[in-house]
C-alpha positions in Angstrom: 0.2 0.0 0.0 2.6 2.3 1.1 4.7 1.9 -2.5 1.4 2.4 -4.3 1.0 6.0 -2.0 4.6 7.2 -3.0 4.0 6.1 -6.7 0.8 8.4 -6.8 2.9 11.3 -5.1 5.8 10.9 -7.1 4.1 10.7 -10.2 1.5 13.3 -9.5 4.2 15.8 -7.5 5.9 16.0 -11.2 3.0 16.2 -12.9 2.0 19.2 -11.4 5.6 20.5 -11.1 5.2 20.4 -15.1 2.3 22.0 -15.7 3.0 25.4 -13.3 5.9 25.7 -15.0 4.1 26.0 -18.3 1.4 28.1 -16.7 4.6 29.9 -15.5 5.5 30.6 -19.7 2.1 31.1 -20.3 2.1 34.0 -18.0 5.3 35.3 -20.0 3.5 34.5 -23.1 1.0 36.8 -22.1 2.4 39.6 -21.2 4.4 39.9 -24.4 1.5 39.6 -26.2 -0.8 42.1 -24.1 2.3 44.4 -25.0 2.6 43.5 -28.9 -1.8 44.6 -28.7 -0.9 47.5 -26.9 2.0 48.7 -29.6 -0.1 47.2 -32.2 -3.2 49.3 -31.2 -2.2 52.7 -30.1 1.0 52.7 -32.2 -0.3 51.2 -36.0 -3.9 51.5 -35.1 -4.3 47.7 -35.7 -5.8 44.8 -33.8 -7.1 41.2 -34.3 -10.0 39.9 -32.1 -8.1 36.5 -32.0 -5.1 37.7 -30.7 -6.9 39.7 -27.5 -8.9 36.9 -27.5 -6.1 34.6 -26.8 -4.7 36.6 -24.1 -8.0 36.0 -22.3 -7.3 32.3 -22.8 -4.0 32.4 -21.5 -5.3 34.6 -18.3 -8.2 31.9 -18.0 -5.4 29.1 -18.0 -3.0 30.8 -15.5 -5.9 30.8 -12.8 -7.5 27.9 -13.8 -4.3 25.2 -14.3 -2.2 27.0 -11.7 -4.5 26.5 -8.8 -3.0 23.1 -7.8 0.5 24.2 -8.0 -0.2 27.4 -6.1 -1.7 25.0 -3.3 1.3 23.2 -3.6 3.4 25.7 -3.1 1.2 26.7 -0.1 1.0 30.0 -2.5 -3.0 30.4 -1.8 -3.5 33.5 0.7 -4.2 31.6 4.5 -5.5 32.8 7.7 -3.1 30.8 10.2 -3.3 32.5 13.5 -2.3 29.7 14.9 -1.7 27.4 12.2 2.0 28.8 12.3 2.5 28.5 16.0 1.7 24.5 16.3 3.6 21.6 15.7 4.3 20.0 12.5 1.7 17.3 13.6 -1.1 19.7 14.3 -0.5 21.3 11.4 -0.7 18.0 9.2 -3.8 17.2 11.2 -5.3 20.4 10.0 -4.6 20.3 6.8 -5.6 16.7 7.0 -9.4 17.2 8.4 -9.3 20.9 6.0 -8.2 19.0 3.0 -11.6 16.4 3.8 -13.9 18.1 5.0 -13.5 21.8 3.0 -11.2 21.2 0.0 -12.6 18.0 -1.5 -16.0 18.3 -0.9 -16.0 22.3 -3.0 -13.8 21.2 -5.7 -15.8 17.5 -6.3 -18.7 20.2 -6.5 -16.8 22.6 -8.3 -16.0 19.5 -11.0 -19.6 17.6 -11.2 -21.2 21.2 -11.3 -19.0 22.1 -14.3 -19.7 18.7 -16.3 -23.1 19.8 -17.5 -21.6 23.5 -18.5 -18.7 21.7 -20.2 -20.6 19.1 -22.0 -23.2 21.7 -24.1 -19.9 23.8 -24.7 -18.8 20.8 -26.6 -21.8 19.9 -27.7 -22.3 22.8 -29.8 -18.4 23.1 -30.6 -18.6 27.2 -28.7 -16.8 30.0 -30.1 -16.4 33.3 -29.9 -19.3 35.4 -30.3 -16.7 38.3 -32.0 -16.2 38.1 -35.8 -12.6 37.2 -36.2 -12.4 35.5 -32.5 -11.2 32.2 -31.4 -13.5 29.2 -32.4 -12.2 27.2 -28.9 -14.5 28.4 -26.1 -15.3 24.8 -25.5 -12.3 23.6 -24.9 -11.5 26.9 -22.6 -14.5 26.0 -20.8 -13.2 22.6 -20.3 -10.6 23.7 -18.1 -12.7 24.1 -15.7 -12.9 20.5 -15.5 -9.3 20.0 -15.4 -8.4 22.3 -12.3 -11.2 20.8 -10.3 -9.7 16.9 -11.3 -6.0 18.9 -10.4 -7.5 20.3 -7.1 -8.9 17.2 -6.1 -5.6 15.2 -7.0 -3.5 17.8 -5.1 -6.0 17.3 -2.2 -5.5 13.6 -2.2 -1.8 14.4 -2.3 -1.6 16.8 0.8 -4.2 13.6 2.8 -1.1 11.3 2.0 1.2 13.6 3.2 -0.7 14.7 6.3 -1.0 10.8 6.7 2.9 10.2 6.4 3.6 13.7 9.0 1.0 12.2 11.6 2.3 8.8 11.0 6.0 9.9 11.9 7.2 9.0 8.0 8.0 12.6 8.1 11.2 12.4 6.2 9.1 11.3 2.9 6.8 14.1 3.8 9.2 16.9 3.8 11.1 15.6 0.5 7.8 16.4 -1.1 6.7 19.8 0.4 8.4 22.0 2.4 6.2 21.5 5.7 7.1 24.9 7.3 5.4 27.1 4.3 6.3 30.4 3.0 5.0 31.9 5.9 7.6 30.3 8.4 
Protein backbone atom coordinates (compact mmCIF):
# COMPACT_ATOMS: atom_id res chain seq x y z
CA UNK A 1 0.00 0.00 0.00
CA UNK A 2 2.78 2.42 0.92
CA UNK A 3 4.56 1.84 -2.39
CA UNK A 4 1.35 2.69 -4.24
CA UNK A 5 1.05 5.92 -2.26
CA UNK A 6 4.69 6.76 -2.91
CA UNK A 7 4.24 6.14 -6.64
CA UNK A 8 1.04 8.24 -6.71
CA UNK A 9 2.65 11.15 -4.90
CA UNK A 10 5.79 10.98 -7.02
CA UNK A 11 3.93 10.86 -10.35
CA UNK A 12 1.45 13.56 -9.40
CA UNK A 13 4.21 15.75 -7.98
CA UNK A 14 6.06 15.62 -11.30
CA UNK A 15 2.85 16.27 -13.27
CA UNK A 16 1.95 19.25 -11.09
CA UNK A 17 5.45 20.73 -11.37
CA UNK A 18 5.35 20.29 -15.16
CA UNK A 19 1.97 22.07 -15.37
CA UNK A 20 3.29 24.81 -13.10
CA UNK A 21 6.25 25.43 -15.42
CA UNK A 22 3.97 25.59 -18.45
CA UNK A 23 1.73 28.08 -16.64
CA UNK A 24 4.78 30.19 -15.75
CA UNK A 25 5.82 30.36 -19.42
CA UNK A 26 2.22 31.05 -20.38
CA UNK A 27 2.27 34.02 -18.02
CA UNK A 28 5.35 35.42 -19.75
CA UNK A 29 3.79 34.85 -23.17
CA UNK A 30 0.62 36.60 -22.00
CA UNK A 31 2.58 39.67 -20.89
CA UNK A 32 4.53 39.84 -24.16
CA UNK A 33 1.39 39.39 -26.24
CA UNK A 34 -0.42 42.09 -24.26
CA UNK A 35 2.50 44.43 -24.92
CA UNK A 36 2.34 43.61 -28.65
CA UNK A 37 -1.42 44.26 -28.69
CA UNK A 38 -0.94 47.67 -27.08
CA UNK A 39 1.85 48.59 -29.52
CA UNK A 40 -0.22 47.43 -32.49
CA UNK A 41 -3.31 49.29 -31.33
CA UNK A 42 -1.77 52.60 -30.33
CA UNK A 43 1.32 52.59 -32.53
CA UNK A 44 -0.18 51.27 -35.75
CA UNK A 45 -3.93 51.66 -35.19
CA UNK A 46 -4.36 47.95 -35.80
CA UNK A 47 -5.64 44.96 -33.86
CA UNK A 48 -7.03 41.47 -34.13
CA UNK A 49 -9.89 40.08 -32.08
CA UNK A 50 -8.37 36.56 -32.03
CA UNK A 51 -5.10 37.82 -30.55
CA UNK A 52 -6.95 39.80 -27.89
CA UNK A 53 -9.08 36.77 -27.04
CA UNK A 54 -5.97 34.60 -26.82
CA UNK A 55 -4.78 36.79 -23.93
CA UNK A 56 -8.11 36.16 -22.18
CA UNK A 57 -7.69 32.42 -22.79
CA UNK A 58 -4.16 32.49 -21.38
CA UNK A 59 -5.26 34.51 -18.36
CA UNK A 60 -7.99 31.97 -17.64
CA UNK A 61 -5.60 29.04 -18.05
CA UNK A 62 -3.04 30.62 -15.73
CA UNK A 63 -5.58 30.76 -12.91
CA UNK A 64 -7.39 27.50 -13.61
CA UNK A 65 -4.39 25.30 -14.33
CA UNK A 66 -2.16 27.05 -11.80
CA UNK A 67 -4.51 26.52 -8.83
CA UNK A 68 -3.20 23.06 -7.89
CA UNK A 69 0.43 24.09 -8.43
CA UNK A 70 -0.07 27.13 -6.20
CA UNK A 71 -1.73 24.93 -3.60
CA UNK A 72 1.20 22.50 -3.81
CA UNK A 73 3.60 25.30 -2.95
CA UNK A 74 1.30 26.77 -0.28
CA UNK A 75 0.90 29.98 -2.26
CA UNK A 76 -2.80 30.52 -1.61
CA UNK A 77 -3.88 32.98 1.06
CA UNK A 78 -4.15 31.34 4.45
CA UNK A 79 -5.37 32.87 7.69
CA UNK A 80 -2.81 31.25 9.94
CA UNK A 81 -3.40 32.83 13.33
CA UNK A 82 -2.84 29.48 15.04
CA UNK A 83 -1.41 27.35 12.24
CA UNK A 84 2.15 28.66 12.23
CA UNK A 85 2.45 28.36 16.01
CA UNK A 86 1.49 24.67 16.25
CA UNK A 87 3.69 21.60 15.77
CA UNK A 88 4.12 19.95 12.34
CA UNK A 89 1.96 17.02 13.45
CA UNK A 90 -0.89 19.30 14.48
CA UNK A 91 -0.49 21.20 11.20
CA UNK A 92 -0.77 17.87 9.41
CA UNK A 93 -4.03 17.21 11.29
CA UNK A 94 -5.37 20.65 10.30
CA UNK A 95 -4.35 20.03 6.68
CA UNK A 96 -5.89 16.56 6.71
CA UNK A 97 -9.23 17.63 8.17
CA UNK A 98 -9.40 20.83 6.12
CA UNK A 99 -8.73 18.90 2.93
CA UNK A 100 -11.26 16.17 3.70
CA UNK A 101 -14.08 18.40 4.96
CA UNK A 102 -13.57 21.67 3.05
CA UNK A 103 -11.36 21.40 -0.02
CA UNK A 104 -12.48 18.06 -1.47
CA UNK A 105 -16.24 18.66 -1.14
CA UNK A 106 -15.87 22.12 -2.70
CA UNK A 107 -13.83 20.99 -5.69
CA UNK A 108 -15.79 17.80 -6.26
CA UNK A 109 -18.85 20.05 -6.40
CA UNK A 110 -17.11 22.43 -8.84
CA UNK A 111 -16.16 19.48 -11.05
CA UNK A 112 -19.64 17.94 -10.86
CA UNK A 113 -21.53 21.19 -11.45
CA UNK A 114 -19.27 22.17 -14.37
CA UNK A 115 -19.81 18.89 -16.20
CA UNK A 116 -23.13 19.87 -17.82
CA UNK A 117 -21.92 23.39 -18.63
CA UNK A 118 -18.82 22.05 -20.37
CA UNK A 119 -20.81 19.29 -22.07
CA UNK A 120 -23.20 21.84 -23.58
CA UNK A 121 -20.26 23.87 -24.88
CA UNK A 122 -18.78 20.75 -26.49
CA UNK A 123 -22.12 19.77 -27.99
CA UNK A 124 -22.34 23.14 -29.72
CA UNK A 125 -18.59 23.35 -30.40
CA UNK A 126 -19.02 26.78 -28.87
CA UNK A 127 -16.90 29.51 -30.38
CA UNK A 128 -16.42 33.22 -29.94
CA UNK A 129 -19.36 35.53 -30.47
CA UNK A 130 -17.05 38.06 -32.08
CA UNK A 131 -16.30 38.00 -35.79
CA UNK A 132 -12.70 36.92 -36.15
CA UNK A 133 -12.64 35.50 -32.62
CA UNK A 134 -11.25 32.16 -31.50
CA UNK A 135 -13.35 29.09 -32.24
CA UNK A 136 -12.34 27.14 -29.09
CA UNK A 137 -14.55 28.43 -26.27
CA UNK A 138 -15.56 24.84 -25.55
CA UNK A 139 -11.91 23.93 -24.95
CA UNK A 140 -11.46 26.88 -22.62
CA UNK A 141 -14.56 25.87 -20.65
CA UNK A 142 -13.09 22.35 -20.37
CA UNK A 143 -10.30 23.80 -18.26
CA UNK A 144 -12.89 24.08 -15.44
CA UNK A 145 -12.96 20.28 -15.31
CA UNK A 146 -9.19 20.05 -15.53
CA UNK A 147 -8.83 22.53 -12.66
CA UNK A 148 -11.29 20.60 -10.52
CA UNK A 149 -9.53 17.32 -11.20
CA UNK A 150 -6.06 18.75 -10.54
CA UNK A 151 -7.09 20.35 -7.25
CA UNK A 152 -8.82 17.13 -6.12
CA UNK A 153 -5.64 15.21 -6.98
CA UNK A 154 -3.59 17.78 -5.08
CA UNK A 155 -5.97 17.36 -2.16
CA UNK A 156 -5.42 13.59 -2.23
CA UNK A 157 -1.68 14.26 -2.38
CA UNK A 158 -2.00 16.51 0.68
CA UNK A 159 -3.99 13.83 2.51
CA UNK A 160 -1.22 11.30 1.85
CA UNK A 161 1.40 13.81 2.94
CA UNK A 162 -0.49 14.62 6.15
CA UNK A 163 -0.94 10.92 6.94
CA UNK A 164 2.77 10.33 6.41
CA UNK A 165 3.62 13.14 8.80
CA UNK A 166 1.09 11.98 11.39
CA UNK A 167 2.34 8.40 11.19
CA UNK A 168 5.96 9.49 11.69
CA UNK A 169 7.16 9.02 8.09
CA UNK A 170 8.07 12.67 8.06
CA UNK A 171 11.31 12.19 6.14
CA UNK A 172 9.39 11.07 3.08
CA UNK A 173 6.85 13.87 3.36
CA UNK A 174 9.47 16.57 3.78
CA UNK A 175 11.10 15.47 0.52
CA UNK A 176 7.94 16.46 -1.32
CA UNK A 177 6.86 19.64 0.40
CA UNK A 178 8.30 22.21 2.71
CA UNK A 179 6.25 21.64 5.83
CA UNK A 180 6.97 25.09 7.20
CA UNK A 181 5.32 26.85 4.26
CA UNK A 182 6.04 30.37 3.08
CA UNK A 183 5.08 32.08 6.32
CA UNK A 184 7.58 30.35 8.63
